[in-house]
Residue, then its C-alpha position, 0 to 999 in steps of 0.5 A: m499500500i505504502i508503495l502504491v501511494l508513493t508511486n501514484q504521488s511521484f507519477g502525479i509529479l511526473f504529470f505535472d512536470y510534463f505540462l511545465f515542460m510543455a509550457h516552459h520547454k524547461i523542467g520544474w524542481k521535482t525533475a531537477a531533485a530527481l536528478v540530484i537524487s539519482n546522481m546521488i544514489g549510485t553504487g557507493v552506499f551499496t559498496s562502501l561499507g565493505y571498505q570501511i568496516s575493515d578498519l572502523k569497527n564502531t557503529t557510532s564511527i561509521l554513521f558518523l562518517w555518513i553524517i559528516g558526508g551529508f553535512l558536507a554535501l548540504i553546505g556544498a548545495f548552498i554554495y552551488s546554488e549561490l554560484a549558479s544565481k551569480f554565473k546563470q549559466s549552465g556547465g557548472d564547475y567549468i563556468y565557475l573556475s574559468r570565470t573566477y580563477h582562470p580558463i585553465f581550472g575550467y578546462l581541468s574541471s571539464w577534463i576531469s569530469l569527461f573522464v573521471g567525474f561522470s563517465a567513471p561512475i557511469s561505468l562503475a554503476a553499469l558493472a555493478m548492475g551485472k554483479y547484482l543480477n549475477s545473483f540469479g545465476l547469470n553470468l553477466g560481465k563487461e557486455f551487459a554493462i555496455a549494453i545498459i550504457l548504450m541503452v540509457a544513451i539512446s533514451q537521452s539522445f532524442s529530446l528533453n521530454l523523453s529524457s526527463k519522463f525515463q529519468n523521473i520513471f527510474t527515479i521513482l523506482k529507486v526512491s520506492f526501493i530504498l524506502v522499502l528496503i529501510g522499512i524492512g530492515l528496521y522492522f525485522v529483528p536481527t537473526v545473526s549473533p553478534n550483528a556488526i552493531s557496537f556502540d562503545t567508547s572506542f569511536k573516540d579513538e577510531l575518528m583519530l585513525p588515517a582509516f577514518a579520513t580514508s573512509l571519508v573518501y569512500v563516503t564523499f563518492a556516495y555523496i557525489g552529485w549533490n551539485s548535479a542540478s546546477y550544471i543545467i541551470e539553463e534548463i531549469n524553470q525559475p532556477k533561483k527559486n526552484l535550484p535551491k529547493a531541488l539541491f536541498i530536498g535531494v541532499v536531506f533525502v539521500t543523507l537520511s537514507y545513507v545513514l538508515l541503510n547502514f545502520v540496517f545493513l550493520k543490524h542484519a550482518t556480522a562484521t566478518s561477512l562484511i569486510g572487504k565485501e561489495d555486495i553488502a546489501n546481499i549479505s545483510f538482506a540474506n539473514i532476513l529474507g533467506p532465499h527470497v533476498k534475489w528481489v533485493s539484488c534486482f531492484i538494487a541493479l534496476q535502480l542504477i539505471a537512474t544513476i547511469s542516466g543522471y550522469l550521462w545527462i548532466g556530464s553531457r551539458l558540462s562538456q557542451a558548456t566546454a565545447r562552446e569556448n575550446k576548439l578541441w571540444s568544439f565538435m561536442a557543442k552541436e545540438n539536435k533540433h530539440k537542443i539536446p547535445v547528442r555528440a556529447i552524449w555519445v562521447h561520454t558514452t564511449i569513454s564510459i565503455l572504454l573505462i569498464f576495460s581499464g581496471d578492477f572496481e576498487v582502483i577505479f572508485t579509489y582514483t575517481s573519488f581522490v580526483l573529484q575531491i580535488l575538483s570540488t575542493l577547487a570549485i567551492s573556493t570560488a565562493f569566496f569570490i561572490k560579494k555580499d550583495e550578490l547573495t541569495i540565500i544566507k545574506s550574510k558575512f556567515f555564509y563564507i564559513l560554509p566554504a571554509i568548512f567544506l575546504a578544511f574537510s576536503l584538504y583533510i581527506c585528499y592529504f590522507v588519501l594521498m598517504q594511504k593509497p598513493k598509487e591511485s592518488l598518483f594515477g589521478l594526479g596524472i589525469i590532471a597532468l595530461g589535462i594540463i598538456i592538452f590545454f596549452f595544445d588546445k590554446n595553441t591550435q586556437k592561436n594558429v588558426 
């Protein structure tokens, strides 16, 4: 009954947004919030705990990680709302960094996003879909992941109307599934003894461990996407009002979901069974549902379609914004008759497919998280250049405390990841270095034309 009510309400929202689209050729805050939720809830929350619990045994420490991640995402949402209101252009980090510092920083943000920020999460989500569906006795590998990416790319390539419908339908599925999963996990009594729940004073020591900082990387990866709607501000109806609403609602919903999901995972599994594992939802819910756990795997896989769609939608718009101002990228600026950047969509699709063959899940996961942390640190720092009289939400000098907090946490995370995961971090820095070389090559090409 609950699922039916939620679905009816959600389809009512979708119906309303359809008419809003027909009237304004833009999306409302509900579709924008759907994009935020879809971009955020992906593979991270269903895989991160297995890496965290290897070093952190206290439940308080683990839940605190997810609360910090949500807090940082909420701070970031407020900041990006102000940045989007100031610059009023789609393109997110590319616009903020190019206009505030120097075009090279915007260029690097787009370069990183093209190969890491949006394409890598698409690859991870597609690979994770196969892993969860394999619980049905299937043997789905890279070919399946490629087919899913291609299917989503096709749905994105025609019109904003079709893209919105596709996104909203799979976000409805995602939200309904998450709520049902939390409800089941909270309702049932644990059948394992002892379970992984451990509330004692040891969390005070764990908070000071380097492992706590590196675990934050996995958490921040799971929260990636909190800024997604700001990348398409030109496609949002009444953005000054609807963008902050979409970001705030999306981030709060996801934060509450993440904290409760991780509590449920710990409640219904032993610590030993979770350590180093990626399919933690299966492990935990197998202890509740027994042989019926396969439906959990099925819905985890299906909800990842919304994640792939969201990243492809937002990533292509960022690349299009870059293409309008840089010669090597210029071929991606072209749109179809419905203003869809089809070439940018298919470039991201191609890169996502190639990344599937680039390494195993954890390696991609780690270097992606590290590079994106650097990128978000740079982008958030542009908030200090917003003048007080340009602020629209927190119209006070206290606003500048928010980016200071975000930057402090980001630098803390980056330092410990570099120390604890030097190989993956250096690979990520290599991607940045290559982007610098290509920037100067691009500029020299433009001068010679």
